C-alpha positions in Angstrom: -0.9 13.1 4.8 -3.3 12.7 1.9 -6.1 11.3 4.1 -5.7 14.4 6.4 -6.2 17.2 3.8 -10.2 16.7 4.2 -10.2 16.0 7.9 -9.5 18.3 11.0 -6.3 17.5 12.8 -4.4 14.8 14.7 -2.2 15.8 17.5 0.3 13.2 19.0 2.2 14.0 22.3 5.5 12.5 22.3 7.5 13.7 25.5 7.8 16.9 27.5 10.7 18.7 29.1 9.9 19.8 32.7 11.8 22.8 33.8 9.9 23.5 37.0 6.6 23.0 38.3 5.1 26.0 36.4 6.8 25.6 33.1 7.3 22.7 30.8 7.9 22.1 27.2 5.7 19.6 25.2 7.0 18.0 22.1 4.9 16.4 19.7 3.5 16.4 16.0 0.4 18.1 14.6 -1.0 16.8 11.4 -3.8 19.1 9.9 -4.7 20.2 6.2 -1.9 22.8 6.2 0.8 20.3 7.3 -0.3 17.5 4.9 -0.2 19.8 2.0 3.4 21.0 3.0 4.5 17.5 3.7 3.5 16.5 0.1 5.2 19.5 -1.3 8.4 19.2 0.5 8.7 15.4 0.0 8.0 15.5 -3.7 10.1 18.3 -4.7 12.9 17.3 -2.3 13.0 13.7 -3.8 13.2 15.2 -7.5 15.9 17.4 -6.5 17.9 14.7 -5.0 17.6 12.4 -8.0 18.5 15.5 -10.2 21.6 16.4 -7.9 23.1 12.8 -8.2 24.1 13.5 -12.0 24.4 17.4 -11.7 27.3 17.0 -8.9 28.7 13.7 -9.9 32.0 15.4 -10.9 32.2 17.5 -7.5 34.6 16.7 -4.8 31.9 17.6 -2.2 29.4 15.1 -3.5 28.9 13.3 -0.2 28.9 16.5 1.8 26.2 17.9 -0.4 23.8 15.1 0.1 24.4 15.2 3.9 23.5 18.9 3.8 20.4 18.3 1.5 19.1 15.4 3.6 19.3 17.4 6.8 17.8 20.5 5.2 14.8 18.5 4.0 14.6 16.7 7.3 14.6 20.0 9.3 11.8 21.5 7.0 9.7 18.6 7.5 10.3 18.8 11.2 9.1 22.5 11.2 5.8 21.9 9.4 4.8 19.1 12.0 5.6 21.1 14.9 2.9 21.5 17.4 4.1 24.6 19.2 6.0 27.7 18.8 9.2 26.6 20.6 9.4 23.5 18.5 8.8 25.5 15.4 11.8 27.7 16.4 14.1 25.0 17.0 13.6 23.5 13.4 13.5 27.3 12.2 17.0 27.7 13.3 18.2 24.3 11.8 16.7 25.4 8.4 18.7 28.5 8.6 21.9 26.8 9.5 21.5 24.2 6.6 20.8 27.1 4.2 24.1 28.8 5.3 26.0 25.6 4.6 24.4 25.1 1.3 24.7 28.6 -0.1 28.4 28.4 0.8 28.7 24.9 -0.5 31.6 26.0 -2.8 33.1 28.0 0.2 36.5 28.4 -1.5 35.0 30.9 -3.7 34.9 34.4 -2.0 31.8 35.3 -3.6 30.0 32.2 -2.2 31.4 32.8 1.2 30.2 36.4 1.3 26.7 35.2 0.1 26.2 32.6 2.8 27.2 35.1 5.3 24.9 37.6 4.0 22.1 35.2 4.1 22.8 34.1 7.5 23.0 37.6 9.0 19.9 38.8 7.4 18.0 35.8 8.6 19.4 36.3 12.1 17.7 39.7 12.2 14.4 38.1 11.5 15.0 35.3 13.9 15.7 37.7 16.6 12.4 39.4 16.1 10.7 35.9 15.7 12.0 34.9 19.1 10.9 38.0 20.8 7.5 37.7 19.4 7.4 34.1 20.7 8.4 35.1 24.2 6.0 38.1 24.3 3.0 36.1 23.3 3.9 33.6 25.9 3.9 36.2 28.5 0.4 37.4 27.4 -1.1 34.0 26.7 1.0 31.7 28.9 1.2 28.8 26.6 3.3 27.9 23.3 0.7 25.1 22.2 -1.4 25.9 19.0 -4.3 24.4 20.4 -4.4 26.7 23.5 -2.8 29.7 21.7 -5.7 30.7 19.4 -8.5 30.0 21.7 -7.0 32.1 24.6 -5.9 34.9 22.2 -9.6 35.4 20.7 -11.0 35.3 24.2 -8.6 38.1 25.3 -9.4 40.2 22.2 -12.9 39.7 22.4 -13.1 40.7 26.2 -10.6 43.6 25.7 -8.3 42.1 28.3 -5.2 42.9 26.4 -3.7 46.1 25.2 -4.1 46.1 21.3 -0.8 48.1 20.6 1.1 45.6 22.5 -0.5 42.7 20.5 0.1 44.6 17.2 3.9 44.8 18.3 4.0 41.1 19.0 2.6 40.4 15.7 4.9 42.4 13.8 7.9 40.9 15.6 6.5 37.4 14.3 6.1 38.7 10.9 9.6 39.9 10.7 10.8 36.5 11.2 8.5 35.3 8.3 9.5 38.2 6.1 13.3 37.5 6.4 12.8 33.8 5.5 10.4 34.5 2.6 12.5 37.5 1.2 10.0 40.2 1.9 10.9 43.9 1.6 13.2 45.2 3.3 14.8 41.7 4.2 14.9 40.5 0.8 18.7 41.3 0.1 20.0 37.7 0.8 17.9 36.1 -2.0 19.8 36.9 -5.2 23.1 36.2 -3.5 21.8 32.7 -2.5 22.2 31.9 -6.0 25.9 31.2 -5.5 25.2 27.8 -4.5 24.7 24.9 -6.7 21.6 25.2 -8.8 19.8 22.2 -7.1 20.0 24.2 -3.9 18.5 27.1 -5.6 15.6 24.9 -6.7 14.9 23.5 -3.3 15.4 26.9 -1.4 13.2 28.8 -3.8 10.4 26.1 -4.4 9.8 24.2 -1.2 11.8 24.8 1.7 13.4 27.9 3.0 11.1 30.7 1.4 8.1 28.3 2.0 8.9 28.3 5.7 8.0 32.1 6.2 4.7 31.5 4.2 4.0 28.4 6.4 4.6 30.4 9.6 2.1 33.3 8.6 -0.4 30.6 7.6 0.0 28.7 10.8 -0.4 31.9 12.9 -3.3 33.1 10.5 -5.8 33.4 13.4 -3.3 35.8 15.1 -2.8 38.0 12.1 -6.5 38.4 11.0 -7.7 39.2 14.5 -6.7 42.9 13.9 -7.2 44.8 10.9 -3.9 46.9 11.2 -1.8 43.8 11.0 -3.6 42.4 7.8 -3.2 45.9 6.2 0.4 46.0 7.2 1.1 42.4 5.6 -0.6 43.6 2.5 1.3 46.8 2.1 4.8 44.9 2.4 3.6 42.3 0.2 2.5 44.8 -2.6 5.9 46.6 -2.3 7.6 43.0 -2.6 5.6 42.3 -5.7 6.6 45.3 -7.7 10.2 45.5 -6.5 11.0 41.9 -7.4 9.5 42.1 -10.8 11.3 45.4 -11.7 14.6 43.9 -10.5 14.0 40.7 -12.5 13.7 42.9 -15.7 17.5 44.1 -15.5 19.2 40.7 -14.7 21.7 39.2 -17.0 22.3 36.2 -14.7 19.6 33.7 -15.5 19.5 32.3 -11.9 19.4 35.9 -10.4 16.4 36.6 -12.8 14.5 33.5 -11.4 15.5 34.6 -7.9 13.9 38.0 -8.0 10.8 36.3 -9.8 10.6 34.1 -6.7 10.6 37.3 -4.5 7.7 38.8 -6.6 5.6 35.5 -6.4 6.2 35.2 -2.7 4.7 38.8 -2.5 1.7 37.6 -4.3 1.2 34.7 -1.6 1.7 37.2 1.2 -0.7 39.7 -0.4 -3.3 36.8 -0.4 -2.7 36.0 3.2 -2.9 39.9 4.1 -6.3 40.1 2.3 -7.6 37.0 4.2 -7.5 34.6 1.3 -6.0 31.7 3.1 -6.8 28.9 0.7 -5.7 31.1 -2.4 -2.5 31.6 -0.8 -1.8 28.1 -0.3 -3.0 27.4 -3.7 -0.5 29.7 -5.4 2.3 28.4 -3.0 1.7 24.8 -4.5 1.6 25.9 -8.0 4.5 28.2 -7.8 6.6 25.6 -6.1 6.4 23.2 -8.8 6.6 25.7 -11.6 9.6 27.5 -10.1 11.3 24.0 -9.3 10.9 23.1 -13.0 12.4 26.4 -14.1 15.4 26.2 -11.8 16.2 22.6 -12.8 15.8 23.6 -16.5 18.2 26.6 -15.9 20.6 24.0 -14.1 20.5 21.9 -17.3 21.2 24.9 -19.3 24.2 26.1 -17.1 25.6 22.4 -17.0 25.7 22.2 -20.8 27.1 25.8 -21.1 30.0 24.8 -19.0 31.0 22.3 -21.8 31.7 25.3 -23.9 32.8 28.4 -21.8 34.3 26.3 -18.9 33.4 26.4 -15.2 32.8 30.3 -14.8 29.5 31.3 -13.5 29.8 34.7 -14.9 29.8 33.1 -18.4 27.7 29.9 -18.1 24.9 31.8 -16.4 25.0 35.0 -18.5 22.1 35.4 -20.7 23.9 37.5 -23.2 26.2 34.5 -24.0 23.2 32.2 -24.6 20.7 32.1 -27.5 19.8 29.5 -30.0 19.8 26.6 -27.5 16.4 25.2 -28.8 18.4 23.3 -31.5 20.8 21.8 -29.0 18.5 21.3 -25.8 15.0 20.4 -27.2 13.7 18.7 -24.3 15.0 21.3 -21.8 13.5 24.0 -24.1 10.0 22.4 -23.8 10.1 22.1 -20.0 11.4 25.5 -19.6 8.8 27.0 -21.9 5.9 25.0 -19.9 7.3 26.5 -16.5 7.5 30.1 -18.1 4.0 29.8 -19.3 2.7 28.6 -16.1 4.4 31.2 -14.2 3.0 33.9 -16.4 -0.5 32.7 -15.8 -1.2 31.2 -19.3 -4.4 28.9 -19.2 -4.8 26.0 -18.5 -1.5 25.6 -16.6 -1.4 25.7 -12.8 -0.5 29.1 -11.8 -3.2 30.7 -14.0 -5.7 29.4 -11.6 -4.0 30.6 -8.3 -2.9 33.9 -9.6 -6.4 34.7 -11.2 -7.9 34.2 -7.6 -5.4 36.5 -6.2 -5.8 39.2 -8.7 -9.6 39.0 -8.3 -9.4 39.1 -4.7 -7.3 42.1 -4.8 -9.9 44.1 -6.9 -12.3 43.5 -3.9 -9.7 44.5 -1.3 -8.1 47.6 -2.7 -8.3 49.2 -6.1 -4.7 50.5 -5.8 -3.3 47.1 -4.8 -5.3 45.6 -7.7 -3.7 48.1 -10.2 -0.2 47.4 -9.1 -0.9 43.5 -8.8 -2.5 43.4 -12.5 0.4 45.7 -13.8 3.1 43.4 -12.1 1.5 40.2 -13.6 2.3 41.8 -17.0 5.7 42.5 -15.9 6.1 38.8 -14.8 5.1 37.8 -18.5 7.6 40.1 -19.9 10.7 39.2 -17.8 10.0 35.5 -17.9 9.7 35.5 -21.8 12.8 37.7 -21.8 14.7 35.1 -20.0 13.3 32.5 -22.4 14.0 34.2 -25.6 17.5 35.3 -24.6 18.2 31.4 -23.7 16.7 29.6 -26.5 15.9 31.9 -29.6 18.2 33.7 -32.0 21.7 32.4 -32.4 24.3 31.1 -29.9 26.0 34.1 -28.9 29.2 32.7 -27.3 30.9 32.8 -30.6 30.2 36.6 -31.0 31.8 37.6 -27.7 35.3 38.6 -27.0 37.1 36.5 -24.1 40.1 38.7 -24.1 40.3 39.7 -20.5 42.4 38.5 -17.5 42.9 35.3 -19.4 46.1 35.3 -21.5 44.9 32.3 -23.5 41.8 31.7 -25.5 41.9 28.1 -24.5 41.3 28.8 -20.8 37.7 29.2 -21.5 37.2 25.8 -22.8 36.1 23.0 -20.5 37.8 19.7 -20.9 35.6 17.5 -18.7 32.7 17.4 -20.7 31.0 14.0 -21.9 32.8 12.6 -24.9 29.6 12.4 -27.1 27.5 14.6 -29.2 28.6 17.9 -30.9 32.1 17.2 -31.2 34.2 19.3 -33.6 37.1 18.5 -35.9 40.4 19.8 -35.1 40.8 21.7 -38.3 37.6 23.4 -37.6 38.7 24.4 -34.1 42.0 25.5 -35.6 40.5 27.8 -38.1 38.0 29.3 -35.6 40.7 30.1 -33.2 42.7 31.9 -36.1 39.8 34.5 -36.1 40.8 35.7 -32.6 42.9 38.9 -32.6 43.9 39.5 -29.0 45.0 43.0 -29.6 41.7 44.3 -30.7 37.9 43.9 -29.5 37.3 41.2 -32.1 34.8 38.4 -32.3 34.8 34.9 -33.7 33.0 35.6 -36.8 33.1 39.2 -37.7 36.9 39.5 -38.2 39.1 38.0 -41.1 41.3 35.2 -40.4 44.8 36.2 -39.5 47.1 33.5 -40.9 50.0 34.2 -38.5 53.0 31.9 -38.1 53.6 32.7 -34.5 49.8 31.9 -33.7 50.0 28.7 -35.6 53.2 27.8 -33.5 51.2 28.6 -30.3 48.1 26.6 -31.3 50.2 23.4 -32.3 51.2 22.5 -28.8 47.5 22.7 -27.7 46.5 20.0 -30.2 49.5 18.0 -29.3 48.6 17.8 -25.7 44.9 17.5 -26.1 44.8 15.6 -29.4 42.8 12.9 -27.5 40.2 15.2 -26.1 37.0 16.2 -27.9 36.0 19.7 -27.4 32.6 21.2 -27.6 31.7 24.2 -29.7 28.0 24.0 -28.8 25.9 22.9 -25.7 24.5 19.5 -25.6 21.4 18.1 -24.0 22.0 16.9 -20.3 22.1 13.2 -19.3 19.0 11.2 -18.8 18.5 11.5 -15.2 18.3 15.4 -15.6 15.8 15.1 -18.4 13.9 12.7 -16.3 13.5 15.1 -13.5 12.4 17.8 -15.9 9.8 15.6 -17.4 8.5 14.4 -14.2 7.9 18.0 -13.0 
């Protein structure tokens, strides 16, 4: 793959499926610079995510099922990028969609996760239906599914005015609908934030190198078709600029750390689509690569944060992923803090980090393409810096906010929010300290851990005593701690 980046292409025929004398499907692989870049991207990010997942899900009952889904997911994506024709792409396209359904709904016993995977599946089926119609329509016009013949015949038809332009525009729109659904472009972006219900390694892989990159790859692969007519390019750019601004504004209001990063992904994919719509093919691929590694680093860093928060608040995504409950983690998670800061600076476009160079080219090209688009793109770049540093500051700066929040809700006992499966090392607390802290809770008022006086109530003491009797051998964590070495290794590697 590395050798092919500076060459033309390699096509290898494998076998064909002859349906009749006039129609047959050929299967093979096509290796060109675009394919080579995607192969390196998918393989590198996929391997790191798999190593990271080994420790992240070591306690989960679906450990083996998770790795089976992940391996099939990565294999399907690799098959998609080496496909030599539209039918072959569509087959792997559907396999990627099926794997995303299984992975988003990995914890299917949770109703929220079950609804999220159904939402992602249905939304992508809308795009896939348009994609299939576009494939069949182009075959009816051109008579071939092969990329080698497709572009040459199409350009000849356009040059000689032998095809209806409106019909060609309709076909291109149908193909773009499929790419828009996979890459979370407006208005088919609604599945993306709900996809965060899956495990964090899934989020990293989906948002960095696989599912959302599939739509970008499709538009890049069919780039000669989309740039042949200016109306198609303008339409792609218009959808992209809406996606850029919408994703950034939605990210500003998120309290969930993963949903904030999800809307950030949506906005950055809009930048990539904008570059393709402007005709900046290489710039789009450049930003795809830089964003993939930066966002993988951010998602894996958020997974380390969530994993550590669960040792304090228990397994509850509403709490372990809540930015309001975080804060001050720089003292407890220094390596994660440094890696997350680097990812944040890169995504904000701070030189000399990677995303600065790619985003700078997109912004410069937008000035030449359209002043209105340029203003929106530059303004949204400022919003990107704002919401990313908002996430960083709420997570790592100030003080640890869990101790200032009231846990009186549906849970009748304050002990229900404390996880007992955490590692038995670092940041353990003395039983007497925990006892005095628990005495600060007044379940009848909206009280906090530190702002109310200590209530020395004999009934409360009697209720607390059995807790220590049962869990005397357990070490409870009052603060998060840095994740295990494997997780930290993946963060440093990225």
